[in-house]
N, C-alpha and C positions, 0 to 999 in steps of 0.2 A: 495542599497538593499543587503541584505544577503540572498543567496540562500542556503536553508537547505534541504537535502534529508533525509527523515525519513523512516526507514524500520524496519522490525522485522519479525521473523517467525510467522506462524499462532499460535494464542493463547498466544503470548508473552506479549501482553498488549499495542500494538502500538496505538490502538484507544483511550485508556485512556490518553496516553501521548499526542496524537494529541489534544484531548479535552482540556487538561490543557494548552498546548501552545497557543491555541486559546483564552483561558481565560486570559492569560498573554499579549495578544496583537498581536500574530502572525497571518499572513494571511495564511490560510490553503487551499491548493489545493489538494483535495482528489482524487487519481487516481481511486479508486473503484467507486466513484460517477461519474467521467467522463467516466469510462468504461460502466456504465449503460446508461448514456446519449448517448453514441456512438451506442448503439443498441436499442434505444427507438423506439416504433412503428412509422413507416413511415420513418425511417432514412435509408440512404444508407448503413450504417453499418449493420443494421439488414438484409437488402436485401442481402448483400454479405454473411453474416453468413448463411442465409437460402440456398443460392446458393451452399455454400460449404458443408453444413451438412444435408440439406434436410428439408422438412416441418415438420418432426417429432420433431424438437426442438422448435416448436411453441406451446404455450398454446391455448386452444380453443378461447380465446379472441384476438388472434393475437400477444400477447406479447411473449417475449422470455421465454421459459421454462428453467430456469437456472439449475434446477436439471437434466433434460434430457440431456442438453448440457454438464454439468459437468460429468455425467456418461460416456460420450464418451471421453472427452478430458483427464480426469484423468486416464483413462485406456490405453491411447495410446499417448506417447510423440509426435509422428509425427502429430497427430491431434491437440494436444495442441499447437504445433508450428504454425500450420495453423491458428488456432483461434487468436493467439497472433499477427500474421502478419496482420490480419484484424483490430484488436482493438488497438494495441499499437501506430501506427502512428497517429491515430485520437486522442488518449488520450494525446500524447505528444504535438500535435499542439494546442489543447485546453488549456493545462497546460501552454504553453508558452504565450498564449494570456492572460490568467488570471494573470500570473506573471507580464506581461507588464502593465496591468491595475493597479496592486497594486503599482508598483513603480511610475507610473504616479501620483498617489494620495499621495504617501509618499516616497521620495527618500531614506529614512532610514528604510524602511519596512523590517521586517523579514518574508520572504516568505518560508513556509514549505511545500514541496511537499511530501505528504504521499503516498509512493509507496511500496506496498507489495513485488513486484518483482524487486526492485531497483538493487540488486546485480545480479540477474539472467539475467537481460536485459542490463547489462553493463553500467549503467547510473551513477555510483559513481563519475566519473570524471567531470560530468556536474555541480557539486555543490561545493560551498565554504566549506561547512561542511556536513559530513554524520553522522547522529545519528542513532545508532542501539539500539532498545529495545530488551533486552536479558533475556531469562530464559532457564534453562536446558531443554533438550528434554523430560525427564520424567515428568517434571512439566507441560510442554505444552500439552503432551499427556493426562495427568490427567484432565486438564482443558477442552480439547476437548471432552473427554468422558462425563464429568459432564455437560458441558455447551451446547454443540451442539447436544447431543443425538446420536452421531455417535457410531458405533461399532468400536472395536479396529482396525480391518483391514482397514476400511475406513479412520479412523483418521491417521493411519500410512501412508496410500497412499497419503493423502493430505500433510503430512509433508515431505514425500520423494520427492514430486513434486517440492519442493522449494530448495533453496540453503541450504547447511549444516550450522550448527551453526558456525563452524570454518570459513567458507567462508564469512559469514556476519561480524563476528568480525574482520576479516582481512581487510575489507573495511571501518571499522568505524574510524571516528575521535574522537567520544565520544560515550560511552556506557551507557545506562540507564538500570540498573539491576532491574528486576521485580520479586523478589522472596519473598518479604515481604508483608506488608499490603498496602492498597490503600493510606492511608496518607503518608506512606514512599515513595511510588512511586511519588506522587504529590510533595513531598518535594524535591526529586531528580530532578524532572523537573524544579522546581523553582530555584534550584541551577544552573542548566544548563542555564536557561534563564538569571539569574542575573549576573552570572560570565563569561559567554561565548557569548551567542547569542546576547543579546541586546547591550553589549559593542562593539562587532564586527560590528554590523549594524551601530552604531553611528560613529564609526571610519571610516567606509567605505563611 
């Protein structure tokens, strides 16, 4: 099995890279999906989040109000650390289970763990290969303003809550640049798959 850590700053294009890798045959373990599972209704994770942040972070139907929680944690790094301490251990345990299931089915599997905060949480050393999807900060800011309907202050706050571009690039074994068209991005992913990832998995 080849363990690949995939990351990138918000609006860099990581989700599109993940989709293309899945199309090429990678097993994708998406940390965002696992984080949502960790706080699903009835879960002990949600109960712990409510205990830490109060009933105000629940929607009327009892699900997590992600916007309300986001407003709290993005305004206060200590509160964000508190949330991460609840969510991250659960996500890592489930990710390890899914990776184990993948290799049980195919010993040469390419398992890509899609982790937005890979650098911030110090996980780079856990992978055989770290792939960073990269775009300049001004490009990512423009995408956030156009795509997510955020105002500039909120967009900059979300970006500043993550590692810097330089920190991510320093952790990268391979960089996928996303400053051009979608076909160009997909072609770059194909090259990475054909020249690096699949051969390494077969050799391993």
